[in-house]
N, C-alpha and C positions, 0 to 999 in steps of 0.2 A: 549460356542458357538465356532464353528470352525472359524479360520481366515486364511489369506494368509500370512504366515511368510516371511519376507524379512530382510536381514541383515541391520543394521543401515545405513540409506542413506549416500552414499559417503564414507563409512568406509571400509577400506580393512580388510580382514580376515587374520590374521597373527599367526604364531607360536611364542610364547614368550619364552618358554623353553620346556623341555621335558615333563612337566606335566601341562602346561597352554597354552591356546590360548588367543589371544587378538583381539578385534574388534575395529578398529580405532586407531588413534594416537592423539586425541585431547580431553583429554589426553589418551583415550583408555579405554576399558572395559575388564578386565581380567576375564576369566572363566576357571574353572578346566576342563582339557581335560579328555576324557574317550573314550573307544573303539567305533569307528564309528561316533563320534561327528563331526570331521572335514569334512568328505564327506557329512554328513547330512546338515551341514551349507552351504556347497557349492551348495546344491540343493535349499536353501531357497532364491529364487530370486523374490518372490512376485507373481509369476504366478500360484503357486499351493497352494491349501488349506492344512490344517493339515492332513486331511484324505488321500489325494493323496500322501503327503510326507511319511506318515506312510506306505502306500502300497508300495511305491518305496523303502523304507528302508528295508522292509521285503524281497524284491526281490534282492536288490543289496548291502545291507550293513548288512550281517548276524551277524557281531560282535556287532552291536548295540542292546542292550538288554533292554534299558529303554523305558518307554512309551513316544512316540513322542509328544503327546498332552501335557503331564505334563512338559516335557522338554522345549517345545516351550513357554509355559506359564511362566516358570521360567526365561527363557532368555528374554522374553518380559518384565518381571517385573524389570529387571536390565537395560533395555534400549539397550540390544545387538540386539534384534529383534523387528521389528515393524509389524503392520498389514497393508499390502499394499492395502487392500480393502478400507481403509480410504482415500487413495490418488487417486485411479483410480476406478471409478464406474460410472454407468449411471448418467448423469447430472453433472459430475465433469471434463469433458474434457476441457482442456485448463488451468486448475489450478493445475495440478499434481505437478510441482515444488514447488509452493506456499504451497500446501497441505503437502508435505514432510517437508518443513521448519516449518510449523505451528505445525505438529505432533511432530517433534523432540523438538520443544520449549515447549511442554507440553500442547498445546491447541487443541481444537477439530477442525479438518479440515472442518467439516460441516459448520463452520462459514463463509467459503469462498463461499458457494453455491450462494448467491445473486449476486456475481460478474458477472456471465455469462449473467444475464438478466437486470442488472442495466443500466439505460439510462443516458448517459452523452452527453452534447454538449459543444464544445470548440470553441468560437469565437475569432479570432485573426486578427491582421493586419500584414503587410509584415515584419516589424521589429521583431515582437514577434514570427513569424513562427518557427524559429529554436528551441526555447525553447519549444513551443507547440509540435512540431514533436518529439523531444526527450522524452517529457513526455508521449506522446501517445504510443511510443515504449515500455516504461516501463509498462504502464497500460495494453497494449495488452499482454505482457509477464506474467503479474500478473492475467490475466483472465478477464479483463474488456474490452469487445470487441465492445460494442455499444457506440462509441465515436462521432457519428455525428447524434444524435437523433433529430427528429423534435418535439418530446414531452419529453424533458429531465426531469429527476428527479434532476439533478444537472447541472447548467450552469456555465462554466468558461469563464470569459471575460478578454482576454489578450490584452494589448496594449502597445505601446511605448509612454510614456507620459500619463498623466491622461486622461481617456476617458471622453467624454461628459456624464454628469449625466443622460441624457435622455435614455441611453442604459440600465439603471437599472429600468426604470419605468415598463416595461412589466413583468420581473420576480417578482418584488414586487407586482404588481397588481394580478398576477396569483399564487402567493405563491410558486414560484420556488426557491429552495435554490440556492445560487450563490456565486461565489468566484472571486474577481478581482485579476489580476496579472498585475502589472504596472512596465515597465522598466523605471527607473528614473535615467537618465544619466549613472552612472557606477554601479548602484545597481538595484536589482529587488525586488519589494515589493509584498508580498502576503497578502491578507486580507483587511478588515475583512471578514471572512466567515459569510455569512448572511443567517439566517433562518427567513424569513419575519414574523414579528409580535412576534418573540420569542427571537431574539438576536439583539444587536446593528447593525445598518445598515450603509451604506456609507454616508448617511446624518449626522448620529451621528459623523462619522469620520470628515466630513467637518466642522461641528459646533464646535467640539473640536479644530480643527486646527484654526478656526476663532478666538477662544478665545485667542490664542497667536499670531496669524498673521491676523491683521485686514484687510489686502489686499486680503485675500484668496477668498472672494466672487467675487471680481473684476476679479481675475484670473480664477475662475470657469466659469464665463460668457464667457470667450474666448476659452474654451476647445473645443467647437464644431467646431472651425475654424482652418483649417490646416494652418501652417505657412511655408513659403518658407525658413525661416532662420533656421529651425530645421535640424541639421546634424544627421547622424546615431549615435546610442548610443555607449558608450565606455564600452561595455560588452565583456569580454574575453570569449573564447570558454569554458574554465573550469568553469567560473562563470555561463555561460548560462546553462551548464549541471548540475551544482549544483542547480540552480533554478528549472530546469526541475525535478530533483529528489525530491526537496521539494514539488513541485506541485503534483507530483504523490503520495507522502506520504499523503498529505492532502486529495486528492480524495479517495484514498484507505481507509483511516480512516473513511471517511463518508460512503462509500459503505459498509464497514464492520460493520456499526452501532456504531462506536466509535466517540468520540468527537475530531474533528480536532483541532490542536494546534492554528489555526487562528480563532477559534470561539471566537468572542469578543476580538481579538488581531490582530496585524499586525506583520509580519515577514519579515525582510529585508535580502537579500542575497547579499554580495559584499561589497567592490569592489573586494576582493579576493574570491576564491571559498570556503574558510573556514571561511570567515567573516559572522557573524550573529548578528542581533539586533532584539529585540522583545519588543513590548510595548502594553499595554491594550487599548481597545476602549470600554468605558462604554456607557450605554444609556445616551443620552444628554437630559436634561430637556426640551429643546425647539424642540425636534424632535417628530413627531407624532407617530413613532414606539414605543416610550416610553409610550405613552398613551395606545397603543395596549397591551403592556406588562403589564401595570397596570390593564387593564380590565381582 
C-alpha cells in the first residue's frame, strides 16, 4: 500500500561521508548513498505519496535507477522515513505533533483519535486557577479541546485546601470519573483518581486517614466553611507548573484508555518542582464503594 514518505520527524538530512548519508543526530541513522538518493529524500516531506515521488523522480532525478516504492519501504523499516498519513488525516487535526511523537515511539497514532472528542470539565477556585490554566494549555496542545463540558466523561476538581466532600456527591451518583487536585500549603496532591464503584474513592481516602488521625472527621466537617485566617498557598511558580504537568499526564492517560498513576493512589508534588511522593489508597472496609466493588 502506498504511503506519504517523510524524513524522520525533526531529523536533519546530512552527508556523513562520501558514501553515506545520515538522518538525524540522536544518534542518527546511517544509510548507504547511491545516485539520486539525496535529492529524492529532500522531496520526502510527507505531502506526496510514493506514486507522486516516483513520478517526480522520473522527471527530475534521472540518475535514480532503483524502484522508489521498494527504497522507501526499506528506509521506513530502519526508521529513516515515516508515513505522514499516520499523523495528518481527516479526524486527526490538532494531534499532529502528538501523533509524530507516538509514531516515532513505535506506537499507533490512531490511539490518539479519542482526544478530539473526549469531554473534560475542570472546576477550580481562584488559588488553583494558575495550575489549571497551565494544564489546560498542555491538554489543548495534546489535542484535548473540550475542557469545559457540561456533560463530562472526566471531572477534575481543583481547590486550595481540601474541598468540601459534598462536591463529590454528584459525580459519584452519576458515575462520572473524577480526579481531585488539592493545594496543601507548599505541596499539590493529585488523587485518588476515582472510577465510581470500581476503584477506591475519596471516602476511602478519608477513612484511611481517620485510622491514623482521629481528628480528621472533625476537620472534614469544617471544610465547607471558608476561613478568613487562610493565607495564599506557598507554591512556587515552578512547582505549580510541575503540578500542572502531572495533572495533564493523568488526564491524557485516562483519555488514551490507559490507567492513570493516581488510580487507587495519591501523588504529591512539592515543595520543590522535582519533589514527588506517592502512596496507595485501598478500598476501606467501612466505605460503601467497597461493597459495590465486591458486588
